[in-house]
Wavefront OBJ file of the C-alpha trace (Angstrom):
o trace
v -24.609 -244.435 -86.268
v -24.229 -241.318 -87.775
v -23.207 -238.782 -85.228
v -24.526 -235.384 -85.267
v -22.127 -232.295 -86.656
v -21.417 -230.450 -83.248
v -20.578 -227.020 -83.310
v -17.237 -225.343 -82.406
v -17.125 -223.840 -79.289
v -15.188 -220.610 -79.685
v -17.671 -220.044 -82.923
v -20.575 -220.521 -80.293
v -19.134 -218.211 -77.736
v -17.794 -215.603 -80.069
v -21.766 -215.479 -81.375
v -22.869 -215.319 -78.009
v -20.547 -212.941 -77.155
v -21.346 -210.253 -80.581
v -25.144 -210.771 -78.805
v -24.581 -210.261 -75.155
v -22.310 -207.141 -76.095
v -25.102 -205.784 -78.748
v -27.727 -206.227 -75.760
v -25.574 -204.212 -73.246
v -24.985 -201.308 -76.375
v -28.513 -201.544 -77.598
v -28.881 -197.695 -76.838
v -26.097 -196.970 -78.893
v -26.784 -199.380 -81.535
v -30.612 -197.405 -81.640
v -28.467 -194.589 -82.121
v -26.562 -195.237 -84.307
v -29.943 -196.227 -87.131
v -31.571 -193.169 -86.145
v -28.821 -191.130 -87.283
v -28.018 -193.369 -90.088
v -31.859 -192.447 -91.292
v -31.929 -188.550 -90.419
v -28.961 -188.961 -92.874
v -30.259 -190.232 -95.375
v -33.244 -188.309 -95.371
v -31.199 -184.899 -95.333
v -29.366 -186.387 -98.159
v -32.883 -187.225 -100.616
v -33.933 -183.813 -99.064
v -30.807 -182.240 -100.649
v -31.461 -184.028 -103.863
v -35.043 -182.757 -103.877
v -34.080 -179.160 -103.208
v -31.962 -178.860 -106.325
v -34.941 -181.431 -108.369
v -37.091 -178.155 -107.340
v -34.372 -175.608 -107.908
v -34.125 -176.979 -112.081
v -37.492 -177.493 -111.988
v -38.228 -173.234 -111.430
v -35.178 -172.696 -113.602
v -37.280 -175.077 -116.053
v -40.806 -173.349 -115.855
v -39.178 -169.836 -115.989
v -37.514 -170.376 -119.175
v -40.259 -172.140 -121.014
v -42.584 -168.770 -119.784
v -39.757 -166.642 -121.951
v -40.595 -169.365 -124.489
v -44.070 -169.258 -124.665
v -44.196 -165.194 -124.267
v -41.292 -165.195 -127.272
v -43.857 -167.445 -129.386
v -46.673 -165.226 -128.679
v -45.103 -161.991 -129.941
v -43.886 -164.316 -133.280
v -47.061 -164.908 -133.427
v -49.108 -161.560 -133.153
v -46.396 -160.227 -135.156
v -47.053 -162.869 -138.209
v -50.808 -162.256 -137.894
v -49.883 -158.005 -138.125
v -47.557 -158.619 -141.033
v -50.467 -160.787 -143.030
v -53.094 -158.078 -142.033
v -50.783 -155.754 -143.466
v -50.445 -157.460 -146.742
v -54.063 -158.399 -147.206
v -54.944 -155.004 -146.958
v -52.692 -154.197 -149.992
v -54.923 -156.594 -151.719
v -57.935 -154.758 -153.632
v -59.786 -157.698 -153.956
v -60.413 -158.382 -150.181
v -60.092 -161.621 -151.101
v -57.036 -162.351 -148.704
v -58.234 -160.449 -146.289
v -61.563 -162.561 -146.279
v -59.515 -165.464 -146.082
v -57.491 -164.599 -143.217
v -60.053 -163.622 -140.992
v -61.466 -167.155 -141.407
v -58.244 -168.735 -140.959
v -57.857 -166.455 -137.407
v -61.664 -166.840 -136.430
v -62.598 -162.849 -136.487
v -65.895 -161.384 -137.330
v -66.568 -158.856 -139.145
v -67.172 -156.154 -136.879
l 1 2 3 4 5 6 7 8 9 10 11 12 13 14 15 16 17 18 19 20 21 22 23 24 25 26 27 28 29 30 31 32 33 34 35 36 37 38 39 40 41 42 43 44 45 46 47 48 49 50 51 52 53 54 55 56 57 58 59 60 61 62 63 64 65 66 67 68 69 70 71 72 73 74 75 76 77 78 79 80 81 82 83 84 85 86 87 88 89 90 91 92 93 94 95 96 97 98 99 100 101 102 103 104 105
């Protein structure tokens, strides 16, 4: 007949001792897990704070670039209009009005 493997009595006592000890100090375990959760949330919040700061810097840079591009476009338009005004035939000016979508007002 095959015999069933027997558990080592010292291992069983250690395991039971660990669980008894944990049950006696369950308030400490709960407190430890709560503090760990709070710490992890704080680290996450700090990361999000820096990400928001970086995104605000990116938004400011994009706004500056947008203004710069608008200024360049306005300068190019005025330069082209000036060149068109020098053309006596008016073909260049009418072509620019078509490109820029302007009326003859």
